MOPAC internal coordinates of N, CA, C and O (Angstrom, degrees):
PM7 1SCF
backbone

  N    0.0000 0     0.00 0     0.00 0    0    0    0
  C    1.4525 1     0.00 0     0.00 0    1    0    0
  C    1.5214 1   110.99 1     0.00 0    2    1    0
  O    1.2310 1   120.46 1   135.65 1    3    2    1
  N    1.3335 1   116.73 1   -44.35 1    3    2    1
  C    1.4652 1   120.07 1   179.78 1    5    3    2
  C    1.5175 1   110.40 1   -61.68 1    6    5    3
  O    1.2310 1   120.58 1   144.12 1    7    6    5
  N    1.3236 1   116.49 1   -35.88 1    7    6    5
  C    1.4615 1   120.09 1   178.20 1    9    7    6
  C    1.5288 1   110.27 1   -60.16 1   10    9    7
  O    1.2310 1   120.02 1   137.15 1   11   10    9
  N    1.3313 1   117.57 1   -42.85 1   11   10    9
  C    1.4708 1   121.32 1   177.59 1   13   11   10
  C    1.5163 1   110.59 1   -60.87 1   14   13   11
  O    1.2310 1   120.68 1   138.09 1   15   14   13
  N    1.3056 1   116.30 1   -41.91 1   15   14   13
  C    1.4662 1   120.77 1   179.90 1   17   15   14
  C    1.5184 1   109.89 1   -65.22 1   18   17   15
  O    1.2310 1   120.44 1   134.26 1   19   18   17
  N    1.3340 1   116.76 1   -45.74 1   19   18   17
  C    1.4640 1   120.06 1  -179.79 1   21   19   18
  C    1.5272 1   111.00 1   -62.95 1   22   21   19
  O    1.2310 1   120.26 1   142.75 1   23   22   21
  N    1.3472 1   117.11 1   -37.25 1   23   22   21
  C    1.4646 1   120.05 1   177.58 1   25   23   22
  C    1.5269 1   111.06 1   -62.42 1   26   25   23
  O    1.2310 1   120.69 1   142.86 1   27   26   25
  N    1.3195 1   116.28 1   -37.14 1   27   26   25
  C    1.4654 1   120.10 1  -179.98 1   29   27   26
  C    1.5223 1   111.66 1   -72.83 1   30   29   27
  O    1.2310 1   119.99 1   158.59 1   31   30   29
  N    1.3091 1   117.62 1   -21.41 1   31   30   29
  C    1.4606 1   121.14 1  -175.21 1   33   31   30
  C    1.5193 1   113.06 1   -92.60 1   34   33   31
  O    1.2310 1   120.05 1  -158.98 1   35   34   33
  N    1.3139 1   117.51 1    21.02 1   35   34   33
  C    1.4573 1   119.47 1   174.27 1   37   35   34
  C    1.5179 1   108.05 1   -60.98 1   38   37   35
  O    1.2310 1   119.39 1   -36.90 1   39   38   37
  N    1.3519 1   118.77 1   143.10 1   39   38   37
  C    1.4679 1   122.23 1  -170.97 1   41   39   38
  C    1.5193 1   115.62 1   -49.62 1   42   41   39
  O    1.2310 1   118.99 1   140.92 1   43   42   41
  N    1.3163 1   119.53 1   -39.08 1   43   42   41
  C    1.4585 1   120.65 1  -174.30 1   45   43   42
  C    1.5308 1   112.26 1   -90.85 1   46   45   43
  O    1.2310 1   119.77 1   171.16 1   47   46   45
  N    1.3636 1   118.05 1    -8.84 1   47   46   45
  C    1.4484 1   119.82 1  -172.79 1   49   47   46
  C    1.5230 1   113.16 1  -109.18 1   50   49   47
  O    1.2310 1   118.89 1   173.06 1   51   50   49
  N    1.2844 1   119.72 1    -6.94 1   51   50   49
  C    1.4555 1   122.12 1  -171.81 1   53   51   50
  C    1.5219 1   111.44 1   -76.69 1   54   53   51
  O    1.2310 1   121.89 1   -40.41 1   55   54   53
  N    1.3087 1   113.99 1   139.59 1   55   54   53
  C    1.4620 1   120.07 1   172.41 1   57   55   54
  C    1.5215 1   107.07 1  -135.26 1   58   57   55
  O    1.2310 1   119.79 1   -22.49 1   59   58   57
  N    1.3133 1   118.01 1   157.51 1   59   58   57
  C    1.4663 1   119.71 1   176.64 1   61   59   58
  C    1.5281 1   112.04 1   -58.49 1   62   61   59
  O    1.2310 1   120.19 1   146.84 1   63   62   61
  N    1.3222 1   117.24 1   -33.16 1   63   62   61
  C    1.4626 1   120.59 1   178.84 1   65   63   62
  C    1.5229 1   110.24 1   -64.33 1   66   65   63
  O    1.2310 1   120.48 1   139.26 1   67   66   65
  N    1.3360 1   116.69 1   -40.74 1   67   66   65
  C    1.4649 1   120.46 1   177.82 1   69   67   66
  C    1.5227 1   110.81 1   -60.19 1   70   69   67
  O    1.2310 1   120.79 1   135.92 1   71   70   69
  N    1.3191 1   116.09 1   -44.08 1   71   70   69
  C    1.4657 1   120.14 1  -179.61 1   73   71   70
  C    1.5221 1   109.67 1   -63.49 1   74   73   71
  O    1.2310 1   120.42 1   133.19 1   75   74   73
  N    1.3283 1   116.80 1   -46.81 1   75   74   73
  C    1.4674 1   120.59 1  -179.71 1   77   75   74
  C    1.5235 1   111.35 1   -60.63 1   78   77   75
  O    1.2310 1   120.17 1   134.86 1   79   78   77
  N    1.3343 1   117.28 1   -45.14 1   79   78   77
  C    1.4639 1   120.50 1   179.63 1   81   79   78
  C    1.5204 1   111.31 1   -63.22 1   82   81   79
  O    1.2310 1   120.45 1   138.89 1   83   82   81
  N    1.3156 1   116.75 1   -41.11 1   83   82   81
  C    1.4639 1   120.44 1   179.49 1   85   83   82
  C    1.5184 1   110.82 1   -64.72 1   86   85   83
  O    1.2310 1   120.95 1   137.69 1   87   86   85
  N    1.3220 1   115.78 1   -42.31 1   87   86   85
  C    1.4677 1   119.21 1   178.24 1   89   87   86
  C    1.5266 1   110.75 1   -63.24 1   90   89   87
  O    1.2310 1   120.27 1   137.24 1   91   90   89
  N    1.3287 1   117.08 1   -42.76 1   91   90   89
  C    1.4634 1   120.45 1   179.00 1   93   91   90
  C    1.5274 1   110.63 1   -60.50 1   94   93   91
  O    1.2310 1   120.84 1   134.26 1   95   94   93
  N    1.3462 1   116.00 1   -45.74 1   95   94   93
  C    1.4614 1   119.49 1  -179.99 1   97   95   94
  C    1.5211 1   110.94 1   -61.69 1   98   97   95
  O    1.2310 1   121.04 1   136.80 1   99   98   97
  N    1.3146 1   115.62 1   -43.20 1   99   98   97
  C    1.4589 1   119.57 1  -178.61 1  101   99   98
  C    1.5206 1   110.88 1   -66.49 1  102  101   99
  O    1.2310 1   120.36 1   135.93 1  103  102  101
  N    1.3231 1   116.91 1   -44.07 1  103  102  101
  C    1.4632 1   120.13 1   179.42 1  105  103  102
  C    1.5280 1   111.33 1   -64.70 1  106  105  103
  O    1.2310 1   120.41 1   140.26 1  107  106  105
  N    1.3271 1   116.81 1   -39.74 1  107  106  105
  C    1.4652 1   119.46 1   177.27 1  109  107  106
  C    1.5231 1   110.04 1   -63.73 1  110  109  107
  O    1.2310 1   120.50 1   139.25 1  111  110  109
  N    1.3048 1   116.64 1   -40.75 1  111  110  109
  C    1.4586 1   121.00 1   178.72 1  113  111  110
  C    1.5201 1   110.47 1   -63.46 1  114  113  111
  O    1.2310 1   120.97 1   135.73 1  115  114  113
  N    1.3309 1   115.76 1   -44.27 1  115  114  113
  C    1.4694 1   119.96 1   179.60 1  117  115  114
  C    1.5218 1   109.82 1   -65.34 1  118  117  115
  O    1.2310 1   119.96 1   136.64 1  119  118  117
  N    1.3333 1   117.69 1   -43.36 1  119  118  117
  C    1.4686 1   121.06 1   179.44 1  121  119  118
  C    1.5257 1   111.17 1   -61.98 1  122  121  119
  O    1.2310 1   120.34 1   138.84 1  123  122  121
  N    1.3189 1   116.95 1   -41.16 1  123  122  121
  C    1.4673 1   120.26 1   178.48 1  125  123  122
  C    1.5179 1   111.10 1   -64.02 1  126  125  123
  O    1.2310 1   120.42 1   140.98 1  127  126  125
  N    1.2999 1   116.81 1   -39.02 1  127  126  125
  C    1.4610 1   120.61 1  -178.78 1  129  127  126
  C    1.5245 1   110.95 1   -72.25 1  130  129  127
  O    1.2310 1   119.84 1   142.40 1  131  130  129
  N    1.3329 1   117.91 1   -37.60 1  131  130  129
  C    1.4635 1   119.86 1  -178.33 1  133  131  130
  C    1.5249 1   111.01 1   -77.02 1  134  133  131
  O    1.2310 1   119.70 1   155.92 1  135  134  133
  N    1.3358 1   118.17 1   -24.08 1  135  134  133
  C    1.4575 1   120.59 1   178.41 1  137  135  134
  C    1.5236 1   110.84 1   -70.59 1  138  137  135
  O    1.2310 1   120.70 1   150.85 1  139  138  137
  N    1.3173 1   116.26 1   -29.15 1  139  138  137
  C    1.4566 1   120.72 1   178.48 1  141  139  138
  C    1.5241 1   108.32 1   -89.63 1  142  141  139
  O    1.2310 1   120.05 1   -51.29 1  143  142  141
  N    1.3000 1   117.51 1   128.71 1  143  142  141
  C    1.4649 1   118.06 1   176.54 1  145  143  142
  C    1.5257 1   109.13 1   -64.11 1  146  145  143
  O    1.2310 1   121.55 1   -52.19 1  147  146  145
  N    1.2992 1   114.63 1   127.81 1  147  146  145
  C    1.4561 1   118.90 1  -177.59 1  149  147  146
  C    1.5096 1   108.95 1  -136.27 1  150  149  147
  O    1.2310 1   121.23 1   -44.89 1  151  150  149
  N    1.2831 1   115.25 1   135.11 1  151  150  149
  C    1.4600 1   119.08 1   177.88 1  153  151  150
  C    1.5185 1   110.18 1   -93.83 1  154  153  151
  O    1.2310 1   120.67 1   179.88 1  155  154  153
  N    1.3184 1   116.33 1    -0.12 1  155  154  153
  C    1.4549 1   120.23 1  -176.91 1  157  155  154
  C    1.5273 1   109.51 1   -89.58 1  158  157  155
  O    1.2310 1   120.31 1   -80.54 1  159  158  157
  N    1.3204 1   117.01 1    99.46 1  159  158  157
  C    1.4675 1   121.50 1   179.16 1  161  159  158
  C    1.5205 1   111.39 1   -72.42 1  162  161  159
  O    1.2310 1   121.07 1   156.68 1  163  162  161
  N    1.3075 1   115.55 1   -23.32 1  163  162  161
  C    1.4650 1   119.25 1   179.55 1  165  163  162
  C    1.5285 1   110.61 1   -60.90 1  166  165  163
  O    1.2310 1   120.90 1   138.33 1  167  166  165
  N    1.3319 1   115.87 1   -41.67 1  167  166  165
  C    1.4628 1   120.22 1   179.82 1  169  167  166
  C    1.5309 1   110.58 1   -62.62 1  170  169  167
  O    1.2310 1   120.59 1   139.79 1  171  170  169
  N    1.3134 1   116.47 1   -40.21 1  171  170  169
  C    1.4657 1   121.01 1   177.69 1  173  171  170
  C    1.5259 1   110.49 1   -64.58 1  174  173  171
  O    1.2310 1   120.74 1   138.68 1  175  174  173
  N    1.3254 1   116.20 1   -41.32 1  175  174  173
  C    1.4679 1   119.98 1   177.88 1  177  175  174
  C    1.5240 1   111.23 1   -63.37 1  178  177  175
  O    1.2310 1   120.72 1   141.75 1  179  178  177
  N    1.3164 1   116.23 1   -38.25 1  179  178  177
  C    1.4633 1   120.58 1   178.38 1  181  179  178
  C    1.5254 1   109.59 1   -61.73 1  182  181  179
  O    1.2310 1   120.55 1   135.42 1  183  182  181
  N    1.3215 1   116.55 1   -44.58 1  183  182  181
  C    1.4679 1   120.05 1   178.88 1  185  183  182
  C    1.5294 1   111.08 1   -64.90 1  186  185  183
  O    1.2310 1   120.85 1   139.77 1  187  186  185
  N    1.3236 1   115.98 1   -40.23 1  187  186  185
  C    1.4709 1   118.98 1   177.39 1  189  187  186
  C    1.5249 1   110.52 1   -61.44 1  190  189  187
  O    1.2310 1   121.00 1   137.59 1  191  190  189
  N    1.3223 1   115.69 1   -42.41 1  191  190  189
  C    1.4696 1   119.40 1   178.27 1  193  191  190
  C    1.5270 1   111.12 1   -64.75 1  194  193  191
  O    1.2310 1   120.80 1   140.18 1  195  194  193
  N    1.3300 1   116.07 1   -39.82 1  195  194  193
  C    1.4670 1   119.30 1   177.72 1  197  195  194
  C    1.5217 1   110.66 1   -62.41 1  198  197  195
  O    1.2310 1   120.73 1   136.00 1  199  198  197
  N    1.3305 1   116.21 1   -44.00 1  199  198  197
  C    1.4646 1   119.97 1   178.15 1  201  199  198
  C    1.5236 1   111.22 1   -62.32 1  202  201  199
  O    1.2310 1   120.58 1   137.30 1  203  202  201
  N    1.3081 1   116.50 1   -42.70 1  203  202  201
  C    1.4674 1   120.84 1  -179.90 1  205  203  202
  C    1.5327 1   110.15 1   -62.70 1  206  205  203
  O    1.2310 1   120.83 1   133.85 1  207  206  205
  N    1.3259 1   116.02 1   -46.15 1  207  206  205
  C    1.4692 1   119.61 1   179.49 1  209  207  206
  C    1.5196 1   111.18 1   -64.11 1  210  209  207
  O    1.2310 1   120.61 1   140.45 1  211  210  209
  N    1.3269 1   116.44 1   -39.55 1  211  210  209
  C    1.4592 1   120.18 1   178.80 1  213  211  210
  C    1.5283 1   110.48 1   -64.31 1  214  213  211
  O    1.2310 1   120.58 1   136.99 1  215  214  213
  N    1.3204 1   116.49 1   -43.01 1  215  214  213
  C    1.4690 1   119.99 1   177.28 1  217  215  214
  C    1.5270 1   111.18 1   -62.45 1  218  217  215
  O    1.2310 1   120.43 1   139.66 1  219  218  217
  N    1.3215 1   116.78 1   -40.34 1  219  218  217
  C    1.4669 1   119.88 1   177.61 1  221  219  218
  C    1.5290 1   110.33 1   -63.40 1  222  221  219
  O    1.2310 1   120.97 1   137.97 1  223  222  221
  N    1.3197 1   115.75 1   -42.03 1  223  222  221
  C    1.4652 1   120.13 1   179.00 1  225  223  222
  C    1.5232 1   110.69 1   -62.93 1  226  225  223
  O    1.2310 1   120.73 1   137.85 1  227  226  225
  N    1.3232 1   116.21 1   -42.15 1  227  226  225
  C    1.4691 1   120.17 1   178.30 1  229  227  226
  C    1.5208 1   110.29 1   -62.17 1  230  229  227
  O    1.2310 1   120.16 1   138.70 1  231  230  229
  N    1.3267 1   117.29 1   -41.30 1  231  230  229
  C    1.4697 1   120.41 1   178.58 1  233  231  230
  C    1.5291 1   110.88 1   -62.65 1  234  233  231
  O    1.2310 1   120.65 1   139.29 1  235  234  233
  N    1.3277 1   116.36 1   -40.71 1  235  234  233
  C    1.4651 1   120.07 1   178.33 1  237  235  234
  C    1.5262 1   110.25 1   -63.09 1  238  237  235
  O    1.2310 1   120.60 1   137.07 1  239  238  237
  N    1.3211 1   116.45 1   -42.93 1  239  238  237
  C    1.4660 1   120.52 1   179.52 1  241  239  238
  C    1.5234 1   110.13 1   -62.90 1  242  241  239
  O    1.2310 1   120.20 1   137.54 1  243  242  241
  N    1.3172 1   117.22 1   -42.46 1  243  242  241
  C    1.4719 1   120.55 1   178.68 1  245  243  242
  C    1.5257 1   110.85 1   -62.26 1  246  245  243
  O    1.2310 1   120.62 1   136.94 1  247  246  245
  N    1.3257 1   116.42 1   -43.06 1  247  246  245
  C    1.4674 1   119.44 1   178.54 1  249  247  246
  C    1.5262 1   110.72 1   -62.87 1  250  249  247
  O    1.2310 1   120.52 1   138.47 1  251  250  249
  N    1.3345 1   116.61 1   -41.53 1  251  250  249
  C    1.4671 1   120.20 1   178.07 1  253  251  250
  C    1.5232 1   110.71 1   -60.91 1  254  253  251
  O    1.2310 1   120.28 1   138.35 1  255  254  253
  N    1.3353 1   117.07 1   -41.65 1  255  254  253
  C    1.4661 1   120.50 1   178.22 1  257  255  254
  C    1.5229 1   110.66 1   -63.55 1  258  257  255
  O    1.2310 1   120.38 1   138.29 1  259  258  257
  N    1.3419 1   116.88 1   -41.71 1  259  258  257
  C    1.4628 1   120.22 1   178.50 1  261  259  258
  C    1.5211 1   110.44 1   -62.33 1  262  261  259
  O    1.2310 1   120.59 1   137.47 1  263  262  261
  N    1.3209 1   116.48 1   -42.53 1  263  262  261
  C    1.4660 1   120.48 1   179.83 1  265  263  262
  C    1.5244 1   110.07 1   -64.11 1  266  265  263
  O    1.2310 1   120.25 1   135.10 1  267  266  265
  N    1.3498 1   117.13 1   -44.90 1  267  266  265
  C    1.4669 1   120.10 1   178.29 1  269  267  266
  C    1.5250 1   111.06 1   -60.14 1  270  269  267
  O    1.2310 1   120.65 1   137.74 1  271  270  269
  N    1.3275 1   116.36 1   -42.26 1  271  270  269
  C    1.4691 1   120.35 1   179.06 1  273  271  270
  C    1.5229 1   110.18 1   -63.52 1  274  273  271
  O    1.2310 1   120.52 1   137.77 1  275  274  273
  N    1.3263 1   116.61 1   -42.23 1  275  274  273
  C    1.4685 1   120.88 1   179.18 1  277  275  274
  C    1.5270 1   110.69 1   -63.01 1  278  277  275
  O    1.2310 1   120.43 1   137.27 1  279  278  277
  N    1.3165 1   116.78 1   -42.73 1  279  278  277
  C    1.4682 1   121.02 1   179.40 1  281  279  278
  C    1.5277 1   110.01 1   -64.05 1  282  281  279
  O    1.2310 1   120.28 1   136.17 1  283  282  281
  N    1.3297 1   117.07 1   -43.83 1  283  282  281
  C    1.4666 1   120.08 1   178.76 1  285  283  282
  C    1.5213 1   111.05 1   -62.01 1  286  285  283
  O    1.2310 1   120.64 1   140.51 1  287  286  285
  N    1.3273 1   116.39 1   -39.49 1  287  286  285
  C    1.4654 1   120.63 1   179.01 1  289  287  286
  C    1.5263 1   110.38 1   -64.80 1  290  289  287
  O    1.2310 1   120.76 1   136.68 1  291  290  289
  N    1.3377 1   116.16 1   -43.32 1  291  290  289
  C    1.4635 1   120.08 1   178.85 1  293  291  290
  C    1.5259 1   110.79 1   -64.67 1  294  293  291
  O    1.2310 1   120.30 1   139.01 1  295  294  293
  N    1.3318 1   117.03 1   -40.99 1  295  294  293
  C    1.4665 1   120.10 1   178.09 1  297  295  294
  C    1.5221 1   110.62 1   -61.89 1  298  297  295
  O    1.2310 1   120.74 1   139.41 1  299  298  297
  N    1.3196 1   116.19 1   -40.59 1  299  298  297
  C    1.4647 1   120.47 1   178.76 1  301  299  298
  C    1.5273 1   110.52 1   -63.93 1  302  301  299
  O    1.2310 1   120.59 1   137.22 1  303  302  301
  N    1.3410 1   116.48 1   -42.78 1  303  302  301
  C    1.4698 1   120.30 1   178.07 1  305  303  302
  C    1.5240 1   110.90 1   -61.95 1  306  305  303
  O    1.2310 1   120.57 1   136.73 1  307  306  305
  N    1.3304 1   116.52 1   -43.27 1  307  306  305
  C    1.4693 1   120.93 1  -179.71 1  309  307  306
  C    1.5281 1   110.24 1   -63.95 1  310  309  307
  O    1.2310 1   120.18 1   137.74 1  311  310  309
  N    1.3301 1   117.25 1   -42.26 1  311  310  309
  C    1.4677 1   120.45 1   178.20 1  313  311  310
  C    1.5237 1   110.44 1   -60.95 1  314  313  311
  O    1.2310 1   120.42 1   139.27 1  315  314  313
  N    1.3322 1   116.80 1   -40.73 1  315  314  313
  C    1.4621 1   120.63 1   178.17 1  317  315  314
  C    1.5144 1   111.94 1   -63.21 1  318  317  315
  O    1.2310 1   120.69 1   136.39 1  319  318  317
  N    1.3243 1   116.28 1   -43.61 1  319  318  317
  C    1.4679 1   120.85 1   179.04 1  321  319  318
  C    1.5248 1   110.19 1   -63.13 1  322  321  319
  O    1.2310 1   120.42 1   134.43 1  323  322  321
  N    1.3345 1   116.80 1   -45.57 1  323  322  321
  C    1.4664 1   120.53 1   179.66 1  325  323  322
  C    1.5278 1   111.65 1   -63.79 1  326  325  323
  O    1.2310 1   120.42 1   141.07 1  327  326  325
  N    1.3164 1   116.80 1   -38.93 1  327  326  325
  C    1.4660 1   120.32 1   178.25 1  329  327  326
  C    1.5233 1   110.39 1   -62.96 1  330  329  327
  O    1.2310 1   120.55 1   134.31 1  331  330  329
  N    1.3334 1   116.55 1   -45.69 1  331  330  329
  C    1.4674 1   120.38 1   178.20 1  333  331  330
  C    1.5255 1   111.20 1   -61.95 1  334  333  331
  O    1.2310 1   120.77 1   139.04 1  335  334  333
  N    1.3336 1   116.13 1   -40.96 1  335  334  333
  C    1.4599 1   120.71 1  -179.80 1  337  335  334
  C    1.5271 1   110.45 1   -63.47 1  338  337  335
  O    1.2310 1   120.63 1   133.08 1  339  338  337
  N    1.3375 1   116.39 1   -46.92 1  339  338  337
  C    1.4651 1   120.29 1  -179.43 1  341  339  338
  C    1.5305 1   110.93 1   -63.44 1  342  341  339
  O    1.2310 1   120.17 1   142.39 1  343  342  341
  N    1.3122 1   117.28 1   -37.61 1  343  342  341
  C    1.4624 1   120.85 1   177.92 1  345  343  342
  C    1.5264 1   109.97 1   -63.73 1  346  345  343
  O    1.2310 1   120.59 1   136.68 1  347  346  345
  N    1.3291 1   116.48 1   -43.32 1  347  346  345
  C    1.4635 1   121.13 1   179.02 1  349  347  346
  C    1.5271 1   110.94 1   -63.36 1  350  349  347
  O    1.2310 1   120.54 1   136.22 1  351  350  349
  N    1.3245 1   116.57 1   -43.78 1  351  350  349
  C    1.4655 1   121.00 1   179.44 1  353  351  350
  C    1.5309 1   109.98 1   -63.22 1  354  353  351
  O    1.2310 1   120.28 1   137.28 1  355  354  353
  N    1.3218 1   117.06 1   -42.72 1  355  354  353
  C    1.4712 1   120.60 1   179.22 1  357  355  354
  C    1.5245 1   111.14 1   -61.72 1  358  357  355
  O    1.2310 1   120.57 1   137.81 1  359  358  357
  N    1.3244 1   116.52 1   -42.19 1  359  358  357
  C    1.4674 1   120.18 1   178.55 1  361  359  358
  C    1.5273 1   110.93 1   -62.99 1  362  361  359
  O    1.2310 1   120.46 1   138.55 1  363  362  361
  N    1.3317 1   116.72 1   -41.45 1  363  362  361
  C    1.4629 1   120.23 1   179.14 1  365  363  362
  C    1.5227 1   111.12 1   -65.74 1  366  365  363
  O    1.2310 1   120.23 1   140.72 1  367  366  365
  N    1.3189 1   117.16 1   -39.28 1  367  366  365
  C    1.4659 1   120.83 1   178.33 1  369  367  366
  C    1.5268 1   110.04 1   -62.92 1  370  369  367
  O    1.2310 1   120.32 1   135.52 1  371  370  369
  N    1.3258 1   116.99 1   -44.48 1  371  370  369
  C    1.4681 1   120.25 1   178.69 1  373  371  370
  C    1.5263 1   111.16 1   -61.82 1  374  373  371
  O    1.2310 1   120.62 1   139.87 1  375  374  373
  N    1.3249 1   116.42 1   -40.13 1  375  374  373
  C    1.4654 1   120.55 1   178.70 1  377  375  374
  C    1.5287 1   110.69 1   -64.36 1  378  377  375
  O    1.2310 1   120.42 1   136.99 1  379  378  377
  N    1.3255 1   116.80 1   -43.01 1  379  378  377
  C    1.4674 1   120.51 1   178.73 1  381  379  378
  C    1.5279 1   111.22 1   -65.45 1  382  381  379
  O    1.2310 1   119.87 1   141.49 1  383  382  381
  N    1.3304 1   117.86 1   -38.51 1  383  382  381
  C    1.4675 1   120.84 1   177.02 1  385  383  382
  C    1.5220 1   110.38 1   -61.24 1  386  385  383
  O    1.2310 1   120.58 1   136.41 1  387  386  385
  N    1.3229 1   116.49 1   -43.59 1  387  386  385
  C    1.4628 1   120.46 1   179.69 1  389  387  386
  C    1.5293 1   110.27 1   -62.52 1  390  389  387
  O    1.2310 1   120.57 1   134.39 1  391  390  389
  N    1.3454 1   116.52 1   -45.61 1  391  390  389
  C    1.4661 1   120.25 1   179.18 1  393  391  390
  C    1.5255 1   110.81 1   -61.86 1  394  393  391
  O    1.2310 1   120.02 1   140.55 1  395  394  393
  N    1.3254 1   117.56 1   -39.45 1  395  394  393
  C    1.4633 1   121.93 1   179.13 1  397  395  394
  C    1.5283 1   110.50 1   -64.64 1  398  397  395
  O    1.2310 1   119.88 1   137.16 1  399  398  397
  N    1.3301 1   117.83 1   -42.84 1  399  398  397
  C    1.4681 1   120.98 1   177.79 1  401  399  398
  C    1.5216 1   110.61 1   -61.05 1  402  401  399
  O    1.2310 1   120.32 1   137.54 1  403  402  401
  N    1.3240 1   116.99 1   -42.46 1  403  402  401
  C    1.4626 1   120.75 1   178.92 1  405  403  402
  C    1.5276 1   110.49 1   -63.08 1  406  405  403
  O    1.2310 1   120.75 1   139.12 1  407  406  405
  N    1.3305 1   116.17 1   -40.88 1  407  406  405
  C    1.4656 1   120.32 1   179.48 1  409  407  406
  C    1.5285 1   110.58 1   -65.50 1  410  409  407
  O    1.2310 1   120.06 1   140.04 1  411  410  409
  N    1.3247 1   117.49 1   -39.96 1  411  410  409
  C    1.4672 1   121.88 1   178.22 1  413  411  410
  C    1.5263 1   109.75 1   -63.35 1  414  413  411
  O    1.2310 1   120.07 1   138.29 1  415  414  413
  N    1.3264 1   117.47 1   -41.71 1  415  414  413
  C    1.4701 1   120.72 1   178.04 1  417  415  414
  C    1.5281 1   110.68 1   -60.97 1  418  417  415
  O    1.2310 1   120.30 1   136.10 1  419  418  417
  N    1.3365 1   117.03 1   -43.90 1  419  418  417
  C    1.4710 1   120.69 1   179.70 1  421  419  418
  C    1.5232 1   110.55 1   -63.95 1  422  421  419
  O    1.2310 1   120.88 1   136.46 1  423  422  421
  N    1.3246 1   115.93 1   -43.54 1  423  422  421
  C    1.4629 1   120.16 1  -179.51 1  425  423  422
  C    1.5278 1   110.43 1   -64.11 1  426  425  423
  O    1.2310 1   120.38 1   138.23 1  427  426  425
  N    1.3290 1   116.87 1   -41.77 1  427  426  425
  C    1.4687 1   120.44 1   178.18 1  429  427  426
  C    1.5242 1   110.58 1   -61.83 1  430  429  427
  O    1.2310 1   120.19 1   138.09 1  431  430  429
  N    1.3103 1   117.23 1   -41.91 1  431  430  429
  C    1.4705 1   120.87 1   178.92 1  433  431  430
  C    1.5248 1   110.39 1   -64.08 1  434  433  431
  O    1.2310 1   120.16 1   139.03 1  435  434  433
  N    1.3263 1   117.31 1   -40.97 1  435  434  433
  C    1.4655 1   120.97 1   178.69 1  437  435  434
  C    1.5249 1   110.71 1   -64.97 1  438  437  435
  O    1.2310 1   120.36 1   141.27 1  439  438  437
  N    1.3379 1   116.91 1   -38.73 1  439  438  437
  C    1.4676 1   120.08 1   178.90 1  441  439  438
  C    1.5284 1   110.63 1   -65.37 1  442  441  439
  O    1.2310 1   119.98 1   141.37 1  443  442  441
  N    1.3109 1   117.63 1   -38.63 1  443  442  441
  C    1.4619 1   121.05 1   177.80 1  445  443  442
  C    1.5304 1   110.17 1   -63.95 1  446  445  443
  O    1.2310 1   120.57 1   140.33 1  447  446  445
  N    1.3301 1   116.51 1   -39.67 1  447  446  445
  C    1.4692 1   120.07 1   177.16 1  449  447  446
  C    1.5267 1   110.72 1   -63.10 1  450  449  447
  O    1.2310 1   120.75 1   137.69 1  451  450  449
  N    1.3426 1   116.17 1   -42.31 1  451  450  449
  C    1.4669 1   120.31 1   179.33 1  453  451  450
  C    1.5300 1   111.06 1   -65.31 1  454  453  451
  O    1.2310 1   120.19 1   140.00 1  455  454  453
  N    1.3386 1   117.23 1   -40.00 1  455  454  453
  C    1.4662 1   120.13 1   177.09 1  457  455  454
  C    1.5272 1   110.26 1   -60.01 1  458  457  455
  O    1.2310 1   121.32 1   136.41 1  459  458  457
  N    1.3068 1   115.08 1   -43.59 1  459  458  457
  C    1.4647 1   119.43 1   178.59 1  461  459  458
  C    1.5219 1   111.28 1   -62.49 1  462  461  459
  O    1.2310 1   120.40 1   138.03 1  463  462  461
  N    1.3214 1   116.85 1   -41.97 1  463  462  461
  C    1.4663 1   120.92 1   179.57 1  465  463  462
  C    1.5249 1   110.17 1   -65.31 1  466  465  463
  O    1.2310 1   119.82 1   136.85 1  467  466  465
  N    1.3447 1   117.96 1   -43.15 1  467  466  465
  C    1.4706 1   120.54 1   178.67 1  469  467  466
  C    1.5282 1   110.83 1   -64.39 1  470  469  467
  O    1.2310 1   120.67 1   141.54 1  471  470  469
  N    1.3190 1   116.33 1   -38.46 1  471  470  469
  C    1.4727 1   119.73 1   178.27 1  473  471  470
  C    1.5199 1   110.46 1   -61.33 1  474  473  471
  O    1.2310 1   120.35 1   139.57 1  475  474  473
  N    1.3079 1   116.93 1   -40.43 1  475  474  473
  C    1.4706 1   120.46 1   179.18 1  477  475  474
  C    1.5250 1   110.75 1   -68.48 1  478  477  475
  O    1.2310 1   120.39 1   140.81 1  479  478  477
  N    1.3399 1   116.86 1   -39.19 1  479  478  477
  C    1.4713 1   120.35 1   178.89 1  481  479  478
  C    1.5226 1   109.45 1   -65.09 1  482  481  479
  O    1.2310 1   120.07 1   135.62 1  483  482  481
  N    1.3270 1   117.47 1   -44.38 1  483  482  481
  C    1.4599 1   121.18 1   180.00 1  485  483  482
  C    1.5336 1   111.23 1   -66.66 1  486  485  483
  O    1.2310 1   120.12 1   151.29 1  487  486  485
  N    1.3054 1   117.38 1   -28.71 1  487  486  485
  C    1.4679 1   120.94 1   179.31 1  489  487  486
  C    1.5276 1   110.58 1   -66.27 1  490  489  487
  O    1.2310 1   119.59 1   151.22 1  491  490  489
  N    1.3285 1   118.39 1   -28.78 1  491  490  489
  C    1.4638 1   121.55 1   178.42 1  493  491  490
  C    1.5220 1   111.04 1   -71.50 1  494  493  491
  O    1.2310 1   119.43 1   152.50 1  495  494  493
  N    1.2939 1   118.70 1   -27.50 1  495  494  493
  C    1.4705 1   121.43 1  -176.60 1  497  495  494
  C    1.4513 1   109.71 1   -94.91 1  498  497  495
  O    1.2310 1   120.10 1   180.00 1  499  498  497

């Protein structure tokens, strides 16, 4: 029975329903065995070991879920940080483009003034 439970608890196949069903089956099996008077303590020890292993497996699954949740939370935080960073960089790029356009306009105006000055100088000669 424990082998069936362990097979169901493979990392990619486990669901809470599987765990609940396995626990129900195991508890029903244990209840059926304890309801019958039995002088075989070995059978009781086997069930105790199965319960212990099942509890250990459940603890491992819970830890795995906690780790997955923690990783997802960290990934979400990192995505938020990267999004904020990219937004900041985009804003700075737009600001620099605007400043560059203004500088080009000033330079163009200065060049027009120089052309006018050269035209006047050449007109004297």
